[in-house]
N, C-alpha and C positions, 0 to 999 in steps of 0.2 A: 637669264641669266647665264654667264659664262662658265663652261664647262670646266671644273676645277682640273680635269688633267690636262687641259690647254693650257692654264695659267701657270701649273708646275713646270712643263716642258716648256713653254717660250714667255720666258718671265720679263727678259728681256724687251720682247716684242709687245708684251701688252704692257710694260711700262712705257714704252714708248707711244702707242696709241691712248693711253690716258695722259701723258702730258701733251698731247696733241690737242687732247679734247679740251687742255685744261681742268682734270679731273683730279682732287689731290686724295693722296690715298697712302694707309698707314704701310709701306711693303714693309717694314721692320718687323713690326707687329705680325704681321700677316707669315713672314717668314720663321718668325720665333716660333707662336702656333705650329706652323708646318713642319717645323723641327722637334719640335716637345712630339706631334703626334704620330712621327717615324718611330721616335724614342719610344713610346709606349708600346708601339705595336709591337718593337721587336721582342719588349720584355713580356708583351703577353704571349708572343708566339712562344718564347724559350717557355715559361712557366706553364702553357697547356701543355706541351711536350713533357714538361716534366710530372704535369698532374697525370699524364694519360700511362706514362711509364710507371708513376705509383702506385695507380688503380688497378695494370699489370699484374703487379709485384704482391700487391695484397690479397689479388685473387687469385695468385700463384699459393702465397704461403696460407691463406685460409684453406687450399684445397688439400695442403702438405699437412694440414693442422698444429700452425704455427702460429706462435701470436704476432698478431700486426697490431698492435695498439699501438707503437712506438710511433710506427709507418705513419697510421690514419692520424693522431693529431700532427704529423708534417705536413700531412696532405690537409689537414683543415687549415694551416698555416697559409698554405698556398693558394688556395679556395678562397680565403680573405684577401689575401694580394690583390688576383685578378680582379674579384670585385672592385675594389677600389679602383686599380689600375681600368677599369671597364669604364668607369663612372667618369674619372678624371678624361679617358679617350672622348665619351660623349658630350662633356663638357667642352672640349678643345673642339671636335670636331662643327658644335653646333655655334662656337666662335667665327672659326674659319666658314662656316655657311653663311653666316650674318655677314663678314666681311664681305665672302662674294655676290652677297645679295645687293651692295653697294656701287657692286662697280659698274658702269656703263660697261654696252656694245662696244664691240672694235668696230671703227668705218671700216669700209671698205677701201679698196687699193684705190678705187676711182674717185675715191673724197679727197677735195682736197686741203689742204692743212692751212687752217687759219684762225685767229685769234678770235672774231665776233661776226655779229650779220656784216658786218662794214664790208668782210671779205668773200662774201657769198656770192661766185661768178654768175656772169647771166647768161643761160642758154640761149634764149629768144626772148623776141618780142611779137606779138600776134595783133593787126589791128590797129589804126592811127586813130589816135586821141582825137575827140569833136574840136573844132575851133569853135569858141563861144564869143561872139560880139559885146560880152557886157562880162560882168563876173560873175560864175558859177557858183548857184549857192550849195552848201552841205547840206546831207542829205536830212540832217532834222530839222533844220528850217524848212528845207520843201515840206519834209512829211507832216508839220505841224502846221505849216499854212493851207496846206491841204486836207488838214484836218483829217488825216491816216495814220497818226502817230501821236502819242500822247506820253510824255516823258515824265511829266509832272504827277500826271494822275497815279501814273506807273510808279512812284515815289511815293505816293500818299497810300497805297495798296501794299507793296512791299520793299520801298527804300529804294538807293540808289542802285542803277545800274541793271536794270528791268524794264523792261519795253510792254509797252501797251500798241497792241495794233487795233485799228478802227476801219468799219467801211472796207474801202478800195484797198486799205493797206492788209487789214487780215484775210482779205478776199488772195490778192497778192502772193501775200506769205504762204498760203494754200498753193496756191497755184506754181508755187515755183515749186513746191515740195511735191507735187503731184506731176509735173513735166519732168524732174530729176530722177523721179520712180521708175517712170516708164519708159525713159531715156534708156537707163542701164537695164529695165528686165526687157525689154522689145528688141533693144538695139545690139547691146553689149554683153550679154548671157548670163546677167546676174540672177539668183533667185532673190525675192524680196522675203525681208522675215521682219517681223515685228517683237523686237524683244522685251526682258523686264527692263524698266527704267530707275532700278533699284539691285544693288548686288551685293553678294557676298563680300570676304577681307580677301576671299583664297581667290575669287577670280579677278579682283584688283592688284593680287599681287602677282598672279599671270599674265596680265597685260604690262606689268614695271610701273603703273603709277605705286604700287605699294611696295616696301615701305618707304623709299626716300620721299615723293609724294603728297603725304597723308596732310598737312599745311593745306593745299589747295584743292582738296574735295571738302563736300559735304557729307557730315556722317550726321546717320540717323541718332539723337539723345536716347543713350541707353541702351544702343541696342547696333551691335557691329555690322549694321549696315551702312551702304552708300548710296547717295546719288548717283547716278554714273554721269563723268565729263564728257564722253563721246560714247557712241555705240559702238565703236573697236572694242569695250570692257566686255560688254555681254553678247557679242556677235564672234569673237574672236573664243570665247569659253564654250561656245557651242560643243565644242570639240576635247574640253577640256578631260584629261584622263581615260581616254581615247584611242584607241589603234584603226585607224581606215586602211581600208585595200586602197593598194596603190592605183587601183584603177578606177577610182572617184575622182582622184583627182585630174588637174586641179578643180578646186570650190570658190566659186566666187557667190560672195551675198551681199545685197543690199540693203540697208538699212533706214529708216526715217525714227529719229530719236528728238526728244529736247534733250539738251546737255546742261551740265551744273558744274559752275567752276565759282570757287571763291577768290579767284585772282590774286591770292595774297602776293604780296610782295609789290602789288601793280597799280597803287594808290599814286593818283596823278594822271596816270597813262589814259588817256580816249575816254575820258569823263563824259562827255556827252556824243550821242548817238548809238549805234549800234555795233560800233565795232569790238568793243571788248563789253560784255557782258556778265551777270552771274549766272542767265538762263537764257539760251537760244537753240534754235531749231537747225538740226545739220543731217545731213544726207550720207550716211558714210560707206564705202565701199570696202569689203572686205574678200584678200584671198589666201586661200591655202593652197600653196604648192610643192612637189618637186624642186629639192635642193638645186639640181641642174639647171630648168629653166626660172628658175624666182627672178632675173634680172632680165630677162625679156618680159614676163608678166608686170615688171613695173615699169617699164616703159609702157606696154599696153595701157597699165592703170592710169599711166598720167595722159596717157592720149583720151582715155574714157571722163577724167575729169573737165579737160581742155574741150571738148565736145562743147560741155554745158555752155562753156561763156563762148566760145563760136556761134553756136544756135541761137544764143541771148544776142550777140554782136557786139558787144563788150570789148574791148581791148584792154589785154593781160600780157604779162611775162612772166617767163620760168627761170627760175634762181636752182643750184645747189647749193644747199648748203653747207660749208664746211666745217671742218672738223670741232670747232670752237663754237658752234651753233647747234649742231644736229642734237635732236631729241637723244634721251636717256636710253631708251629700245633698239633705236634706230641704229643701222647697219650704213646706211644711204638714205640723202632722203632730199626730194627735188619737192620746190613751195612755186605753186601758181599765186601770182600779184595782182590783182586786179585793180585797173586806173582809175584814182579814186579824183575828178577834175577839181572840184572846190579846193581840196588838199593841195592839188598839182603833183601827189605821188602815188607808185604802185602797193598797196596794201595786201596783205595775204589773206589769201580766201578759200585756199587748198595746201596740206601738204600731203603729200604719199611720196612713203617710207615702206623698204624694206629691212624687217626686222632680223631676215634669215632665222636661225633656229631657238635665238634669245628667248624672246617667246613662248616657243613651241617646250622648251627645256622647264621651263618655268610652270606651264600648265601642263606638261607632260600629252602632249599631243603628236602620234606617232603614226609611221604606216608602213606597214608589209606590202613586198612584193611575193604576188604567186611563186611557188618553187622555190623560195631563199629563205635561210635561216636568218632569226634576226629581226629587230625593227628599227626604223630610221628616224627621226623627228623631222617633222616637216617644216617649212620656210612658209612663216607669215607675212602677210604686207595689208597696208590699208592705206586709205586717202578720203579726203573730204570729198566728195561728190554733188555739190558742194557744202562749205557752210550758207545756208539759208538767210539770215540777217544780213550778211557781211553781201550773200548778192543781192539783195533787196535795196542795199545802201547803195551799193553800186548802179543801180538803174536808175532810182531816183536822181542819182548826178548825172549821168551820162545821159540819158533820156529826158532829162530837163527842158522847157521850153520858156523863151523871157516874159511869156506870159504867167510863168508860175505851174502850168500844167505839165504832164511827163507822161511821153508817149510809151503805151506798150508795144515791146516787140515782137514780130507775128508770129514766132512760135511761142509764146505764151498765150495769145487774144485767144484760142479754145478752149484755155481752163480761166478764161476770163469771162466766158459767155459772151463772147466779140468785142468786149470791150475795147476801144482802141487809144484810148484817152484816160488819164485821172485826173478831173477837174473837180474845182471845189462842188 
């Protein structure tokens, strides 16, 4: 969340940032609540001083043997007024906090201003899309023809937008997970963690999914627990309400988890295949850094995610999300999009974001430097390294052969028991 002091002291800057994001906000209501809060605080301070003076006077009168009944009655009235004002202050501050929680992060100065995804500038392209002498098939057709994907039976088991992997398809998904985890732990310096797949409301609030995006989550009936939409939630909350020693930073974690999303509001989009599922696997990268180095860490995070695609020899591009497309908690985001030949488009396979201190303030994650007073908020970053199902989909489409088989990239063959090709 944004620091309330920053909003109060930089109101026009924050208003401009929200306008660039396309975020509607009741600024008049916010200022009315804030003005009322200041008025109450002033009244409380005056009344508390009066109460202290009256208390001192009562004590003096009692020492001198004087009758203090009248002034005691006056103090009761003052105390009642103070209690009422304190209640009003608490309610007003709760209203302000609720409003601040609804404000997204302020985009970094380097984020381009734009209305939506059509205005996201391209940073670079890597790899040349393969040329096919035939019309390339979509991954769902390839997978079903090879008997490695079965969406019909998945729908029978669970419903629409759930995958069922079979045989070499299941092994390929597992191979991708292991390949990504090994790459990030052995070459990129991340520590592997296996977190809970169910989290509480406080954790969801800490990373910014709640309260705004509750409709997109799967909530356990009768319990205030949620299935995780991404490993970002449990992994970032590892240090919830903790103070790290500055010498620990930066901290790098990677985690494989299944992810669960209701995809509210996306009906009719990507109804076939592995692109938009209610359940999917992902390998996540999470960083905790000092504020001074977080943007250098964002660039290295992006490079770590790109390495996966380069090792798999999949063509991709990198874009910077504009202000109108950036996520709620992010200050800056790069999206990596992999080439999907059957559709003739690049599709998102990873988002790499710097949240600065937005999540750390919500989750109260701080660090302390030796010999210095006070603590500071860490900066948190995360990125997909990568979305596994989408990677498998990209492999099926980019590595397909005219006879319907699929060539396994060299980097994955050790994880596939030496298998070089998926056949029927």
